[in-house]
Steps between C-alpha positions, in 0.01 A plus 500: 500500500791506746583229749562588865788305649496434876757331717401203714513588866738311723354311800609786727328760280176304499497463879588128496794394714683170500779397733678303230433737214793674337583702192568283199767624259586367158828371632313278744330306222718216374396359160497127459757340268228438241380864513858624475565289188177621338592860571850449360365331186249780444778758536703318235198486269440875543866575439508283188182663368641847562828408328310349209296819459813714512663290230184514290480879529861530386423290190215724381536626145178698460196575716158665496324633812136612509218512752136395514211561739670310783875546468816481292595241239837420350592290197866437427724301268840364606815465292418129466168576331286409801192713573364562850206679658426642842233723647132578545380314189150640555397460135712194432762725343794279603396221266437219750134450406375621841469827689653398832762726656850378410733594786791278393679505164348241265608391155257552208569182303316598183718808451842352570758485219281707266751787475254760631608859439202706624187480714188715452196517727147636505278496807449124520719345231867479403680446169858388438694548176792271418818555304354288221185714460273261692233648726361338816208614713342411835257629761136577420350471153135587562521792254734322261788711633744213447418465134410137563189313391439275798192310618307634797646369822374492857835635618614742231857575614722403209852362523748625237376414152660568162311774316488457125293787358318366200524817290860603566659244264799447733618858453781629720375692804666837557280641782231385743275722711228392744197692622291386794346210305626528142827466311647671196786355292721692255682281249826578323318589177300775675172310538295520822295213644284480810290269713301502822233728648328738258220655707623853424648440155859459621571233235422744221275258312168679540209465748525126546464417870507126442840444341554126501752395762826414334427707190783729387389813319720699263461873555448708187616860478338737254674662328772236496804582709811317611468445875821523705366461858185409694372578850210358701347628820189401695240478223669699223774456238741725309735468204774734380582510130845530347417869436422558870123520456271332753201269461284433807193289570299342783360645824477879481275611786743773612616614153819307569537399133553854372186530285222757513258242637442309822351200320690173480713483187435162339765510229842671486458871447780742419542782754480826309790747490736275694838404356851428619389275788750242629343356819154470656405439864130465581334422830143475380386841624791700362751450219848650451669524159875568484611674181840485333574856618462390865166663577215307664147533365202377702126445480235357730399566858730689736476701819574871507659713771161530676467121519223508240479234229515637148499342154757577233321389183774539239871447573690808612855559619567499873576849625866442578835580344633153589594276210511126555687224321263221613183440700376182665234374736409220737167389648458388860204298620597587857428868441267452201707767330734564210835668560634706209867594480727674252876534451667838449875567526560170675234561765161334554199728539161396634220622273199539727159490337345605831607856422538632149852612403640355823837338427714408799868409497600181683837371616498219244696489175333205322164325475623181667609671822191721503234233457667237718534748784163674470280199420737205560423388145669499161355691205604214271709182501849581624803330347803517729725563199320824403693724738566767236127557451478611863821705502697269726880512468543127450315171504628402845356815660158446338492131595574588863216756495258248348588224745458735794158601367394138440592397854275778629216386275534141620495621860189712434319204345579276795417771752165559331431127515577496872269799554201325349550648150353837594624814328589785734272789411706808419396831349643510149569874512679475834696197377620665180597816687704286738694296245542767230747706703 
């Protein structure tokens, strides 16, 4: 609902005349000495705060930006090992034990000096992995998505807690992937473990809806295979073997798991006639598989050229001669939509599941620039030293790009706070068309 702004009428406009009335200008109002001092002190405070924020931004070593139902969130680690949070915090995802909007940078004491290397987030929870293979989690734990066995609490927003999975025997963690409310862990010896929500079988342990909160389940693959990578999406999970074969399990309402069935898959099942797969991107309704030869296979629900929804039951190759070196995705709560992208010949292409076989070239050359410009978020934790991964010429150039982006994110968070924390409704299709070119 819009607000109508009206100007107050002057005495002359309202028909009231006064012999000693006159126009009052700002220059006619003289502040008292006390008011002038207060104003000066407040100016100094604002200047000091702004300078402090600038210095803090320049000390950032790595950062992770994501959104929730109400706005953006940012977690970052400085070169002194301090960890800070800022943003919407709608699900308590900043680790302060509350869900109040955080419009000013605040330190997260429990995470400082832990040597954090990566952050991972689901819908309402966040995990942090340290250099020493320790895992911390915070946010909501109502489905056991933090892997913590905690007593029921009246206010269930958890501050960062050390996660010590009981069945993992302190194995080294090589990969972490989060679905909406579940987590999968790949250890260095090729074992896969999971915890959290299992309503659709996404943990791969069978039709057990009531997995005890805090219980870590080891996923068994039959026949036995060495697992090299794992991927989670909404309510489903995937694993790629060292031979490039794919196991999938969990929610399968749209045939998004690549099997000749729309039933939920309760335990890992090998996708038939699929080999040589290197990367998987799944958005719940549709799944893309990138093969070693650069072709993209897909299955699930898509929209054809007549804007009709169709189902591709078994994976098939996209009808395109384009060959990609990598694919990636990001999920936005603002648009309730996944964005799929691929890299070919140093260019980013948008893979649109609204129209089958619709691949659109963008002006971006790396995932970082693409996702931070299109959704103002990062697809993973960004380390300012990883400039080569994003094809920047040197570290200084990448750092400058990151700091410029972070300043814009901070401004957006504060602006959203000033606007009553209301998202601006924008058509996703129109938005993507605007920023892709």
